[in-house]
C-alpha positions as CSV (number, residue, x, y, z in Angstrom):
1,X,100.4,101.5,106.1
2,X,96.6,102.4,106.2
3,X,94.1,99.4,105.5
4,X,91.7,100.2,103.3
5,X,88.4,97.5,103.6
6,X,87.0,96.9,99.9
7,X,83.3,96.1,99.7
8,X,82.0,93.8,97.8
9,X,80.5,95.5,95.0
10,X,84.3,97.0,93.9
11,X,86.0,93.8,94.2
12,X,85.6,93.3,90.6
13,X,88.4,96.2,90.4
14,X,90.6,95.1,93.0
15,X,91.2,91.5,91.6
16,X,88.9,90.4,94.4
17,X,91.3,91.9,97.3
18,X,89.2,92.3,100.5
19,X,91.6,94.8,101.5
20,X,94.7,96.9,100.3
21,X,97.5,98.6,102.4
22,X,98.0,102.1,101.3
23,X,100.9,104.6,102.2
24,X,99.2,107.8,102.5
25,X,99.2,110.6,105.2
26,X,95.5,111.9,104.4
27,X,92.4,110.1,103.0
28,X,92.1,112.1,99.8
29,X,96.0,110.8,99.2
30,X,94.7,107.1,100.2
31,X,91.9,107.7,97.6
32,X,93.9,108.9,94.8
33,X,96.3,106.1,95.7
34,X,93.9,103.5,95.6
35,X,92.6,104.5,92.3
36,X,96.1,104.6,90.7
37,X,96.4,100.9,91.7
38,X,92.8,99.9,90.7
39,X,91.6,102.4,88.1
40,X,87.8,103.0,88.3
41,X,87.6,103.6,92.0
42,X,87.2,107.2,91.8
43,X,84.2,106.4,89.3
44,X,82.3,104.4,91.8
45,X,83.1,106.7,94.7
46,X,82.9,110.4,93.8
47,X,80.4,112.0,91.6
48,X,81.5,115.8,90.7
49,X,84.9,115.3,92.9
50,X,82.7,114.9,95.9
51,X,82.1,111.5,97.7
52,X,78.8,110.4,96.4
53,X,75.9,110.9,98.9
54,X,75.2,107.1,98.8
55,X,78.4,106.4,100.4
56,X,80.0,106.7,103.8
57,X,83.5,106.6,104.9
58,X,84.5,105.2,108.1
59,X,88.2,106.2,109.3
60,X,88.9,104.2,112.5
61,X,85.5,104.0,113.6
62,X,84.6,107.6,112.9
63,X,82.0,108.3,109.7
64,X,83.6,111.4,107.9
65,X,83.0,111.1,104.1
66,X,82.7,114.7,103.8
67,X,86.5,115.6,105.1
68,X,89.1,114.4,103.0
69,X,91.9,116.1,104.6
70,X,91.3,113.3,107.5
71,X,94.9,112.7,108.9
72,X,95.4,109.0,108.4
73,X,98.1,107.1,111.0
74,X,100.0,104.1,109.4
75,X,97.6,101.7,111.5
76,X,94.7,103.6,110.2
77,X,91.5,101.8,109.0
78,X,89.3,102.6,106.4
79,X,85.6,101.2,105.7
80,X,83.3,102.1,102.8
81,X,79.9,101.9,103.3
82,X,77.5,101.8,100.1
83,X,73.8,102.2,100.7
84,X,72.0,98.7,100.2
85,X,68.6,99.6,98.4
86,X,66.0,97.0,99.0
87,X,62.7,96.8,100.4
């Protein structure tokens, strides 16, 4: 199962889980299943059915937030990299 690493800003939705295992063959399927298990993830991740511009998604070390058809292997790691404001 692919491991989805949950950013601190979303852990209120995942009952403080830092990572979640998802059985999915593509990034889109994994995100759909993640939102099914933890309603509200979709709202934080998507804007008008595309990944919010302020979020990057890394699959196995490669940034590819715009390609939701990215295949996942059983040992894939998915990281969400939300923008951090400040100055």
